C-alpha positions, 0 to 999 in steps of 0.5 A: 482528483483521488483515485483508488489503487488495489494491489494484491500483496501476499505475506500479510500475516498479522496486525503488525504487518497491517500496521507497518504497511499503513505507516509507511504508505501512508508518508509517500507523497500524494497518498490520502489513505492506505488500508492493509487487510491480511484477510484479503492479502491486499492494500488499497491506496487512495491517492492523488497525482500520477507519481504516488503509484510507482512510489507505493509499489517501490516502498511495498518492495522495500518493506519485502512484499511483491505488489501485484495489480 
C-alpha cells in the first residue's frame, strides 16, 4: 500500500532546486511520486515499502538539504 511522507525542506529556492530534488528522489526504489515545492519549502513523497523513507532523507542530505518531518 502506498503512503505519503511530507518533509519540510528549507533551501528550495528555484525551479532548478525542485527539479533536482524530484529527479534524485524519483530514482529511489519504492518511490512512486515526488513533488518538491519552493513555495511550501517542502517535499511530498509517495512511496511503497518501508525502506524508502530513510533512503529519501539520506538522498536529500546528499543533495545538501536537511529534511525535517
